[in-house]
N, C-alpha and C positions, 0 to 999 in steps of 0.2 A: 437339598440340604447342597453346602458348598463342602466341593477338599481342600483346604486349605495346604501349602507351600513351609516349609522351614521361617524362608520369612514369616511371613503369617504368621507364624505361632510366636517368635521373637514380636511381632509387633505387640497380638495380642496379651503375652505376658506383663504387657503394661500398662496394659487398656483396664480401668477401674473396674467396670460392671464385667470384663470379662474373665475367666478362670479356665483352668487346663489341669488334665489331667488325666493320664492309663487307665484305661477302665478296657474291659472285652463285650467285644459290640456283635451281636447276631449276624452272619451274613447269610445271602441267601443265593444262588444262583435259580432267577426266573425262569428260566428257560427248561433245566433238566430236574429244576428241585429240589438242587444240595444244601445242605446248611453246614455251616462250619462257626467257629469262636476265632474270630482275631484279637490279639491285643492294637489297637489303636490308643494314641493321644486324641481326647475327644475336646473340645473347646465348648464351654457355658455362656451362654447371659441371662442374667438372672436367672438361676440355678436351673436353667431347662439347656438341654443339649443342642448345641447348633451344627455341630461338623466335626467333622476327623480325618487325620489327617491321611494316606495312604500310606506313610513311612509306618512300618511299625516297629524296627529299633532304628537309629544312627545319631552315632556319638563320634564327638572328635579325635578321640585315643580308647586304649583296652579300660584304663581306669573309668572314664566314664562309662562304657557300656555299663561295668558293674554297679556303678548309682543308678545307672537307668534301668537296669533288674532290678534295685533291690524298690524303688518307684511301680515295679512293674509287679511286684508281689505285690502292693498292696490293693491293685486291681482282684486279685486272688479273694478278696474279705468282702468283696461289695456285689449286687449284682449284674447279672450279664444285661447288659441294653439292650433293647428291642428296636428294631426300624422305626417304629409308628410313635417310640419317644423323642426323637430328635424332630425340631419342628425342621418344616421346609420338605421337600423331599427327600429324599432316603437316596444314597447313590453305590450301587452295591459293589461297586470293584473300586472306588476311590478316586479314579481320572479326576484330573482341574472340571470345574464345572461354568468356568470363568464368564 
C-alpha cells in the first residue's frame, strides 16, 4: 500500500476515479503485537481503499483545523478500516514507500 504526500493528496482530489475522506484505520505493531486506531486520510479507487497518509491533522491555519475536525467527526460514524481492506501491501507506520 502506498502512503501519500500532501502533494499526492491534492492531485488525487482532482482525479476522476479517486476520492478521499478521513477514516479510522486500525494499526498494528507486528513486532510487539500492540494495536491502536488512528485518524488518517484514506484514498480510494473505484470505492476500494488504496492508501492513507501518515499525517493525521494538517492545516494552513486554526480555522481550517476546525473544518478538518468536523470532517474527522464524520469518520466516527463509519466502521474502522482493517489492514486487509487495503489493496496491496499495508504500511504500518505510514512511511513513504515510493
